[in-house]
C-alpha positions as CSV (number, residue, x, y, z in Angstrom):
1,M,-18.5,3.2,1.8
2,D,-17.8,6.1,-0.8
3,K,-15.9,5.4,-3.9
4,R,-13.0,7.2,-5.4
5,T,-11.5,6.8,-8.9
6,L,-8.3,6.0,-9.8
7,G,-6.3,7.3,-12.8
8,R,-8.9,6.7,-15.9
9,G,-12.0,5.0,-14.4
10,L,-10.9,2.4,-11.6
11,E,-13.4,2.6,-9.0
12,V,-12.3,1.0,-5.5
13,S,-13.6,2.0,-2.3
14,A,-12.2,5.2,-0.5
15,I,-10.0,2.3,2.0
16,G,-8.8,-0.4,0.6
17,L,-7.5,-3.9,2.7
18,G,-3.3,-4.1,1.9
19,C,-3.4,-7.7,2.6
20,M,0.8,-8.5,3.0
21,G,1.1,-8.6,6.9
22,M,-1.4,-11.5,6.3
23,S,1.6,-13.8,5.0
24,Q,4.5,-11.7,6.3
25,S,6.7,-9.1,7.5
26,Y,5.1,-8.6,11.3
27,G,5.6,-11.6,12.9
28,P,3.9,-14.7,13.7
29,N,0.2,-14.7,12.7
30,P,-2.1,-15.6,15.6
31,G,-4.5,-16.4,13.0
32,G,-4.9,-19.1,10.7
33,R,-5.7,-19.3,7.1
34,Q,-9.3,-19.4,7.7
35,E,-9.5,-16.5,9.8
36,M,-7.9,-14.1,7.5
37,I,-10.1,-15.3,4.8
38,A,-13.3,-14.7,7.2
39,L,-11.7,-11.3,7.7
40,I,-11.3,-10.4,4.0
41,R,-14.9,-11.7,3.7
42,A,-15.7,-9.2,6.4
43,A,-14.1,-6.4,4.5
44,V,-16.0,-6.6,1.4
45,E,-19.4,-7.2,4.1
46,R,-18.2,-3.7,5.5
47,G,-17.6,-2.0,1.9
48,V,-14.3,-2.5,0.8
49,T,-14.2,-3.5,-2.8
50,F,-10.0,-2.8,-2.9
51,F,-7.6,-5.6,-2.2
52,D,-3.7,-5.3,-2.5
53,T,-1.4,-8.5,-2.6
54,A,1.6,-9.1,-4.6
55,E,3.4,-12.8,-5.7
56,V,6.4,-11.8,-3.8
57,Y,3.9,-11.9,-0.6
58,G,4.7,-14.8,0.9
59,P,6.5,-15.5,-1.6
60,F,3.0,-16.7,-3.9
61,H,1.2,-17.8,-0.3
62,N,-0.9,-14.4,0.5
63,E,-2.2,-14.3,-3.6
64,E,-3.6,-17.5,-3.1
65,L,-5.2,-16.6,0.0
66,V,-6.9,-13.5,-1.0
67,G,-7.9,-15.4,-4.6
68,E,-9.6,-18.2,-1.9
69,A,-10.9,-15.3,0.0
70,L,-12.5,-13.5,-2.7
71,A,-13.4,-16.2,-5.3
72,P,-17.1,-15.8,-4.2
73,M,-17.3,-12.2,-4.7
74,R,-15.2,-11.6,-7.3
75,E,-17.4,-9.1,-9.8
76,Q,-18.2,-6.9,-6.6
77,V,-13.7,-6.2,-6.1
78,V,-10.9,-5.1,-7.3
79,I,-7.6,-7.2,-6.9
80,A,-4.5,-5.4,-7.3
81,T,-0.8,-7.6,-7.1
82,K,2.5,-6.8,-8.4
83,F,5.5,-8.3,-10.5
84,G,9.1,-7.0,-10.5
85,F,10.9,-9.7,-8.5
86,A,13.2,-13.0,-9.4
87,F,12.9,-16.3,-7.5
88,D,15.2,-19.1,-7.7
89,A,13.8,-22.8,-8.2
90,E,13.1,-22.8,-4.2
91,G,10.6,-19.9,-4.4
92,R,13.1,-17.9,-2.7
93,R,13.3,-14.3,-3.4
94,I,16.6,-13.3,-5.4
95,G,16.6,-9.8,-6.6
96,L,14.7,-7.3,-9.0
97,S,13.6,-8.6,-12.6
98,S,11.0,-7.0,-15.0
99,R,12.1,-8.4,-18.0
100,P,9.3,-8.4,-20.4
101,E,9.9,-12.4,-20.7
102,H,9.6,-12.2,-17.0
103,I,6.5,-10.1,-16.9
104,R,4.3,-12.0,-19.0
105,R,5.5,-15.2,-16.7
106,A,4.8,-13.9,-13.7
107,A,0.8,-12.6,-14.9
108,D,0.0,-16.0,-15.8
109,G,1.2,-17.5,-12.5
110,S,-1.1,-14.6,-10.7
111,L,-3.5,-15.2,-12.6
112,R,-3.2,-18.8,-11.4
113,R,-2.7,-18.4,-7.9
114,L,-5.3,-15.5,-8.1
115,G,-7.5,-18.0,-9.4
116,V,-8.9,-14.9,-12.0
117,E,-9.2,-14.3,-15.9
118,V,-7.9,-10.8,-15.6
119,I,-6.3,-8.5,-12.8
120,D,-7.7,-5.8,-12.3
121,L,-4.5,-3.8,-11.5
122,Y,-1.0,-5.1,-11.6
123,Y,2.2,-2.9,-10.4
124,Q,5.4,-3.3,-11.5
125,H,6.4,-3.7,-7.7
126,R,10.0,-1.9,-7.7
127,V,11.7,-0.4,-10.3
128,D,13.9,-2.2,-12.3
129,P,17.2,0.1,-13.3
130,D,18.5,-2.7,-15.9
131,V,14.8,-2.5,-17.9
132,P,14.2,0.9,-19.2
133,I,10.1,1.3,-18.3
134,E,9.4,2.0,-21.7
135,E,10.1,-1.7,-22.1
136,V,7.9,-2.3,-19.0
137,A,5.1,-0.2,-19.9
138,G,5.2,-2.4,-23.6
139,A,5.0,-5.5,-22.0
140,V,2.0,-4.5,-19.3
141,K,0.7,-2.5,-22.6
142,E,0.8,-6.0,-24.5
143,L,-1.1,-8.1,-21.2
144,I,-4.1,-5.6,-21.2
145,Q,-4.3,-6.0,-25.0
146,A,-4.6,-9.5,-24.4
147,G,-7.1,-9.5,-21.9
148,K,-5.0,-10.7,-18.9
149,V,-4.7,-6.9,-17.0
150,R,-7.2,-3.8,-17.1
151,H,-4.7,-1.5,-15.9
152,F,-1.1,-0.6,-15.0
153,G,0.2,0.8,-11.9
154,M,3.9,1.5,-10.7
155,S,5.2,1.5,-7.0
156,E,7.9,3.4,-5.4
157,A,9.0,5.4,-8.6
158,A,10.0,8.8,-9.1
159,A,7.9,11.2,-10.9
160,G,10.6,11.0,-14.0
161,T,10.0,7.4,-14.5
162,I,6.3,7.6,-13.7
163,R,6.0,10.1,-16.4
164,R,8.0,7.9,-19.2
165,A,6.1,5.0,-17.9
166,H,2.5,6.7,-18.5
167,A,3.5,7.6,-22.1
168,V,3.6,4.2,-23.4
169,Q,1.2,3.1,-21.7
170,P,-1.5,5.3,-19.2
171,V,-0.7,4.7,-15.5
172,T,-3.7,4.2,-13.1
173,A,-2.4,4.4,-10.1
174,V,1.2,4.6,-8.2
175,Q,1.7,3.4,-4.6
176,S,4.2,4.4,-2.1
177,E,4.6,4.7,1.4
178,Y,3.1,8.2,2.4
179,S,1.8,9.4,5.9
180,L,2.3,11.9,8.3
181,W,5.3,10.6,9.0
182,W,6.7,9.9,5.4
183,R,5.6,13.1,3.4
184,R,8.5,12.8,0.3
185,P,5.8,11.9,-2.1
186,E,4.6,15.8,-1.7
187,Q,7.9,17.1,-3.2
188,E,7.7,15.6,-6.8
189,V,5.4,12.3,-7.0
190,L,2.1,13.8,-6.0
191,P,2.2,16.7,-8.3
192,A,3.2,15.1,-11.0
193,L,0.3,12.3,-10.6
194,A,-2.4,15.3,-10.4
195,E,-0.7,16.5,-13.5
196,L,-1.6,12.9,-15.8
197,G,-4.4,12.2,-13.9
198,I,-2.8,8.9,-12.1
199,G,-4.2,8.3,-9.4
200,F,-2.3,7.5,-5.3
201,V,-2.4,4.2,-3.2
202,P,-0.1,5.3,0.2
203,F,0.7,1.9,1.4
204,S,1.8,2.0,5.6
205,P,-0.5,4.8,5.9
206,L,-0.6,4.3,9.8
207,G,3.5,4.0,9.6
208,K,3.7,0.5,9.9
209,G,1.5,0.8,13.4
210,F,3.6,3.2,15.0
211,L,0.7,6.1,14.2
212,T,-1.5,4.5,16.1
213,G,-0.5,5.1,19.3
214,K,-0.4,1.4,20.2
215,V,3.7,1.0,19.6
216,G,5.9,2.6,22.7
217,T,9.2,2.4,23.4
218,S,8.8,-0.5,25.4
219,T,6.8,-2.7,22.1
220,T,9.5,-5.8,21.1
221,F,9.3,-7.1,17.5
222,D,9.6,-10.8,16.7
223,G,12.9,-11.2,14.5
224,S,10.5,-12.0,11.6
225,D,9.1,-8.7,11.9
226,I,10.3,-5.8,9.6
227,R,10.0,-3.8,12.2
228,A,12.8,-5.2,14.4
229,S,15.5,-4.1,11.8
230,I,13.9,-0.5,10.4
231,P,15.3,2.5,12.1
232,R,12.6,4.7,12.6
233,F,11.8,1.5,15.0
234,T,14.6,1.7,17.3
235,P,13.4,2.6,21.5
236,E,15.3,6.1,20.5
237,A,13.2,7.3,17.4
238,R,10.3,6.1,18.8
239,E,10.4,8.1,21.9
240,A,11.8,11.3,19.7
241,N,8.6,10.5,17.3
242,Q,6.3,10.3,19.9
243,A,5.0,13.7,19.6
244,L,3.8,12.8,16.4
245,V,1.7,10.5,18.0
246,D,0.8,12.5,21.0
247,L,-0.3,15.4,18.1
248,L,-2.7,13.1,16.3
249,A,-4.2,11.6,20.3
250,A,-5.1,15.6,20.7
251,V,-6.9,15.8,17.4
252,A,-8.8,12.4,17.6
253,R,-10.0,13.4,21.6
254,R,-11.7,16.8,19.7
255,K,-13.4,14.7,17.1
256,G,-14.4,11.8,18.8
257,A,-12.1,9.5,17.1
258,T,-8.8,7.5,17.6
259,P,-5.2,8.4,16.1
260,A,-5.4,5.6,13.3
261,Q,-8.2,7.7,12.5
262,I,-7.2,11.2,12.1
263,A,-4.3,9.7,9.9
264,L,-6.1,8.1,7.4
265,A,-8.8,10.9,7.3
266,W,-5.7,13.5,7.0
267,L,-4.7,10.9,3.8
268,L,-8.3,11.1,2.3
269,A,-8.9,15.1,2.6
270,R,-5.2,15.5,0.6
271,Q,-7.0,14.2,-2.4
272,P,-9.8,12.7,-4.2
273,W,-7.7,10.5,-5.7
274,I,-6.0,9.3,-3.2
275,V,-6.9,5.4,-1.6
276,P,-5.0,4.6,1.4
277,I,-4.6,0.6,2.2
278,P,-4.0,0.3,5.9
279,G,-3.4,-3.2,6.6
280,T,-4.4,-5.5,9.5
281,R,-5.1,-9.4,10.8
282,R,-7.9,-8.1,13.0
283,L,-11.6,-7.6,12.7
284,E,-11.7,-5.1,15.6
285,R,-8.9,-2.9,13.6
286,L,-10.4,-3.1,10.3
287,E,-13.7,-1.6,11.8
288,E,-11.7,1.0,13.3
289,N,-10.1,1.8,9.9
290,L,-12.8,2.2,7.9
291,A,-14.6,4.1,10.3
292,A,-11.8,6.7,9.5
293,A,-13.9,7.3,6.2
294,R,-16.5,9.1,8.5
295,V,-14.2,11.5,9.9
296,E,-14.4,14.9,8.4
297,L,-11.6,16.8,9.1
298,T,-12.4,20.8,8.6
299,A,-10.1,22.8,7.2
300,G,-9.2,24.4,10.7
301,D,-8.2,21.0,12.0
302,L,-5.6,20.3,8.9
303,A,-4.0,23.6,9.3
304,D,-3.3,22.8,12.9
305,I,-2.2,19.4,11.9
306,E,0.2,20.9,9.2
307,A,1.5,23.6,11.6
308,A,2.5,21.2,14.6
309,T,4.0,18.9,12.1
310,A,6.3,21.4,10.8
311,E,7.4,21.8,14.2
312,L,8.6,17.7,14.0
313,D,11.9,16.8,13.2
314,I,11.1,13.0,12.6
315,Q,14.0,10.4,13.6
316,G,15.0,7.1,11.7
317,A,15.3,6.4,8.5
318,R,12.1,4.3,7.3
319,Y,14.0,1.3,5.6
320,P,17.4,-0.3,6.6
321,E,20.0,1.3,4.0
322,H,19.2,-2.4,1.6
323,L,15.9,-2.1,1.4
324,E,15.7,1.7,0.5
325,R,18.3,1.3,-2.4
326,M,15.1,-1.4,-4.1
327,T,13.2,2.1,-4.1
328,G,12.6,4.0,-7.0
329,L,12.2,7.7,-5.2
């Protein structure tokens, strides 16, 4: 697979693998731990070098899973994880925390669970309104100087916040939701990243599965599936937003591809420093996603997509209100 460079020199595969869904958020996992380890290793065999996890996924279990899976090929891969949440004595998430002393403890925990000596890319998972971003960046800078972290990242942060952090410790990558049905980063974040030389890592690049065309109005979600609580996934919103999937399907037929591949190819065509991280728990979906790197969208294709999407009015909020408040956008 082709490589791309995030920020100042972090080279990764053009498409990464988001590992969150292997441990949470999308209902019961039909595959066991060993199947997920095999899937992660299959991704490496197919050219993926960029893997995304976080201490809060599970919580904690996902880092252990990713660390075990990648241990035999540690030198071949880039592992990104995240800090920024506080937990109670039972390990339950109880809110945000990016105090410097908390970041240091979180880094040590992630290093232990991942079984690595250094974290390649360390994101602040969500901006903590109670801690100046300069203190956060300074704490990560100290971790970099101590050899525990290689690169600093931010997630769901506003352009102004990114600029302030970058002035203290250069930011290598910013991670936020971005896809054809969530384009807010284009307003301020992407221009700032282009100016500052920071890479961009879209999560949910397939709209939490909706843009694959596999989610219809009759699809039901388990109570442990985050989509059951997302306004954009009500039956009414899904019906209204089907026009976007129909558009992707039409382009896919012309290109001999799938709607998911067109959605990912569109992201790859936006900028050479954009690296999407679709998640999956199935080998056939992994292979489908990775094949998107071979789909070439012409200027005409991109213009057609832009013109058609300009006519669409996507319905439904992307998160319930309490989760949207946790973002810094």
